[in-house]
C-alpha positions as CSV (number, residue, x, y, z in Angstrom):
1,M,11.8,-22.3,-3.7
2,L,11.0,-25.9,-4.7
3,G,7.6,-25.8,-6.4
4,A,7.9,-22.3,-7.9
5,H,8.4,-21.4,-11.4
6,T,12.1,-21.6,-12.5
7,D,14.2,-18.8,-13.4
8,D,17.8,-18.3,-14.2
9,L,18.8,-19.0,-10.5
10,D,16.5,-21.8,-9.7
11,V,17.0,-25.1,-10.6
12,R,14.3,-27.8,-9.7
13,S,15.0,-31.0,-7.6
14,G,16.2,-34.4,-9.4
15,W,16.6,-37.4,-7.6
16,A,15.1,-37.8,-4.2
17,D,17.7,-40.3,-3.3
18,P,20.5,-40.0,-6.1
19,V,22.4,-43.2,-5.8
20,A,19.3,-45.6,-5.0
21,D,16.9,-44.0,-7.5
22,A,19.6,-43.9,-10.3
23,Q,20.3,-47.4,-9.8
24,A,16.7,-48.2,-9.9
25,V,16.2,-46.5,-13.2
26,F,19.1,-47.8,-14.6
27,R,18.0,-51.4,-13.8
28,M,14.4,-50.6,-15.4
29,V,16.3,-49.3,-18.6
30,L,18.4,-52.6,-18.8
31,L,15.4,-54.8,-18.4
32,A,13.6,-52.9,-21.0
33,M,16.8,-53.1,-23.5
34,S,17.0,-56.8,-22.7
35,F,13.2,-57.6,-23.2
36,P,12.3,-55.4,-26.0
37,G,8.7,-54.3,-25.8
38,R,8.0,-55.2,-22.5
39,I,6.6,-52.4,-20.5
40,Q,8.5,-51.4,-17.6
41,S,7.2,-49.0,-14.7
42,L,9.1,-46.5,-12.7
43,P,9.4,-47.5,-9.1
44,A,6.6,-45.6,-6.9
45,R,9.4,-43.6,-4.9
46,V,11.1,-42.4,-8.1
47,T,7.7,-41.3,-9.7
48,A,6.5,-39.6,-6.5
49,T,9.2,-37.2,-7.0
50,M,9.8,-37.0,-10.5
51,G,6.0,-37.4,-11.7
52,V,4.9,-34.2,-10.4
53,P,6.0,-31.6,-12.9
54,Q,5.6,-28.6,-10.7
55,V,7.6,-30.0,-7.7
56,A,10.5,-32.0,-9.3
57,T,11.0,-32.0,-13.0
58,P,11.5,-29.5,-15.9
59,V,8.3,-27.8,-17.0
60,A,6.0,-30.4,-18.8
61,W,8.4,-33.3,-18.6
62,P,6.8,-36.7,-17.9
63,A,8.3,-38.8,-15.2
64,A,9.7,-41.6,-17.2
65,L,11.4,-39.1,-19.8
66,A,12.8,-37.0,-17.1
67,A,14.2,-40.1,-15.2
68,V,15.8,-41.7,-18.2
69,S,17.5,-38.3,-19.2
70,L,19.0,-38.1,-16.0
71,C,20.1,-41.7,-15.6
72,L,21.6,-42.1,-19.1
73,T,23.3,-38.7,-19.7
74,D,26.6,-37.0,-18.1
75,A,29.3,-34.7,-19.0
76,D,30.4,-37.4,-21.5
77,T,27.1,-37.8,-23.3
78,P,26.3,-34.9,-25.7
79,L,22.5,-34.8,-26.0
80,Y,20.0,-33.1,-28.4
81,L,16.8,-31.7,-27.2
82,H,14.2,-31.5,-30.0
83,G,11.4,-29.2,-30.5
84,T,9.2,-28.4,-27.6
85,L,11.5,-30.5,-25.1
86,D,14.2,-27.8,-25.9
87,Q,13.5,-25.5,-22.8
88,S,16.1,-23.1,-21.0
89,G,14.7,-24.8,-17.9
90,A,15.3,-28.2,-19.0
91,R,18.8,-27.1,-20.4
92,R,19.8,-25.9,-16.9
93,W,18.1,-28.8,-15.1
94,L,20.1,-31.5,-16.9
95,K,23.2,-29.4,-16.6
96,F,23.0,-29.2,-12.9
97,H,21.8,-32.9,-12.0
98,A,23.7,-34.9,-14.6
99,G,26.7,-32.5,-15.9
100,A,25.1,-33.1,-19.2
101,S,25.1,-30.4,-21.9
102,A,22.5,-30.0,-24.8
103,C,24.2,-29.5,-28.0
104,D,22.7,-27.4,-31.0
105,E,24.3,-29.9,-33.5
106,P,22.3,-33.1,-33.8
107,G,24.8,-34.9,-35.4
108,A,27.2,-34.6,-32.5
109,A,24.7,-36.0,-30.3
110,A,24.6,-39.4,-28.6
111,F,21.3,-39.1,-26.8
112,W,18.2,-37.6,-28.6
113,L,15.0,-36.6,-26.6
114,A,11.7,-35.7,-28.5
115,R,7.9,-35.8,-28.1
116,A,5.9,-37.9,-30.6
117,S,4.3,-34.9,-32.0
118,D,7.7,-33.2,-32.7
119,L,9.0,-36.2,-34.9
120,P,8.0,-34.9,-38.2
121,T,10.6,-32.1,-37.9
122,L,13.2,-34.6,-36.3
123,P,16.5,-34.2,-38.2
124,W,16.8,-38.0,-39.0
125,D,19.6,-37.8,-41.7
126,A,21.7,-36.0,-38.8
127,M,21.5,-39.0,-36.3
128,A,24.6,-41.1,-35.7
129,L,24.0,-44.5,-36.7
130,G,27.8,-46.1,-35.8
131,T,29.8,-47.8,-37.8
132,D,30.4,-51.7,-38.5
133,D,33.7,-51.4,-36.4
134,A,32.1,-49.1,-33.6
135,P,28.5,-49.8,-33.7
136,Q,27.9,-48.7,-30.1
137,V,28.5,-44.8,-31.3
138,G,25.3,-45.0,-33.0
139,A,22.5,-42.9,-31.3
140,T,19.6,-43.5,-28.5
141,L,16.4,-41.8,-29.3
142,C,14.0,-41.5,-26.4
143,V,10.6,-40.4,-27.4
144,E,7.3,-39.4,-25.3
145,V,4.6,-41.2,-26.9
146,D,0.6,-40.9,-26.4
147,G,0.2,-44.4,-25.2
148,L,1.7,-47.7,-24.4
149,A,0.1,-50.9,-24.1
150,D,0.4,-54.9,-24.5
151,E,-2.5,-55.1,-26.5
152,L,-5.2,-53.1,-28.6
153,T,-7.8,-53.8,-26.1
154,A,-6.0,-52.0,-23.5
155,E,-7.4,-48.6,-22.5
156,M,-5.5,-45.5,-24.0
157,P,-5.5,-41.9,-22.7
158,L,-8.2,-39.8,-23.9
159,A,-5.9,-37.6,-25.8
160,A,-3.9,-40.6,-27.6
161,S,-3.9,-40.6,-31.1
162,E,-4.8,-43.6,-33.0
163,P,-2.8,-46.5,-31.9
164,L,-0.8,-48.9,-33.8
165,A,-0.3,-52.7,-32.9
166,L,3.3,-53.8,-33.6
167,R,4.8,-57.2,-33.8
168,L,8.3,-57.5,-32.5
169,R,10.7,-60.1,-33.4
170,G,14.7,-60.6,-32.4
171,P,16.7,-61.1,-29.5
172,G,15.2,-60.7,-25.9
173,I,11.7,-61.7,-27.5
174,A,11.7,-65.8,-26.8
175,V,14.2,-68.5,-27.3
176,D,12.1,-69.5,-30.4
177,T,13.4,-67.2,-33.0
178,Q,10.1,-67.2,-34.9
179,A,8.2,-66.1,-31.8
180,T,6.9,-62.4,-31.7
181,R,5.7,-59.9,-28.9
182,S,2.9,-57.4,-29.0
183,L,3.3,-53.8,-28.3
184,V,0.6,-51.1,-28.9
185,V,1.9,-47.5,-29.3
186,A,-0.1,-44.2,-29.7
187,G,1.5,-41.2,-31.4
188,L,3.9,-42.5,-33.9
189,S,3.1,-42.4,-37.5
190,R,3.3,-45.5,-40.0
191,D,6.1,-43.4,-41.8
192,M,8.2,-43.3,-38.8
193,W,8.1,-46.8,-38.4
194,S,9.2,-47.5,-42.2
195,R,11.9,-44.8,-41.4
196,R,13.2,-46.6,-38.6
197,G,13.2,-50.1,-40.1
198,A,15.4,-48.7,-42.9
199,M,17.9,-46.9,-40.5
200,V,18.5,-50.3,-38.6
201,E,18.4,-52.5,-41.7
202,S,22.4,-52.3,-41.9
203,F,23.0,-53.8,-38.6
204,P,25.2,-53.4,-36.3
205,R,24.6,-49.9,-37.6
206,G,21.4,-48.2,-36.4
207,F,20.0,-46.5,-33.4
208,D,18.1,-47.6,-30.1
209,L,14.7,-46.5,-29.3
210,I,13.4,-45.7,-25.9
211,L,9.6,-44.9,-25.8
212,T,8.2,-43.4,-22.5
213,C,4.7,-42.7,-21.5
214,G,4.1,-41.1,-18.3
215,P,5.8,-43.3,-15.9
216,R,6.3,-46.3,-17.9
217,L,8.8,-47.2,-20.7
218,A,9.5,-49.8,-23.3
219,A,12.5,-50.1,-25.5
220,L,13.1,-51.4,-28.9
221,P,17.0,-51.9,-29.5
222,R,18.4,-51.9,-33.1
223,T,18.3,-55.6,-33.1
224,T,14.3,-55.9,-32.8
225,R,12.4,-56.2,-36.2
226,V,9.1,-54.2,-36.0
227,E,6.2,-55.3,-38.2
228,L,3.0,-53.4,-38.2
229,A,0.1,-55.8,-37.4
């Protein structure tokens, strides 16, 4: 029964309208990738179904994280669920609705999912970064963070850790190559940003980063340079 606790025979609902909702979320992800650091919000109709964990998503999965995982994974996209996101119910849900199978070998995964609080134990060295000839096989990491905002003065959730202000530079920011965009992220340490910088230094190798927070998301492709303000 929908809304009840899942068991091995029960899979919670996914898209309310599989075609329209998946297309809407895919467009949102494309916009996020095209304009790094620009915060996107889920369409209201998607949030209404996927944003209520006890009704429509794996237990404790926020709306944008759940929607992006359904949108970007399929039977040909091996994924890695890290830490507290690696739930048996989540594996069944992704398999049922997207045909996606979670793998236990991180290095074989094209799509990684994690919470910010679990990043200290993420097996970074196993992440696929692609090659000069095939950069597209580099992984995508999707992380649920404590807060996302355009500026430090914005109100953050009460549970958010200390936010860091980022200056973003690169394709999609502005016509002026020296222009920057601001993004404030709570929940990710300075060490994480240093690690990301080192891992995308050998462009076109690297990984793409999607940050989700409740019903919102922002993306940082490997082409985006990040400076801590």
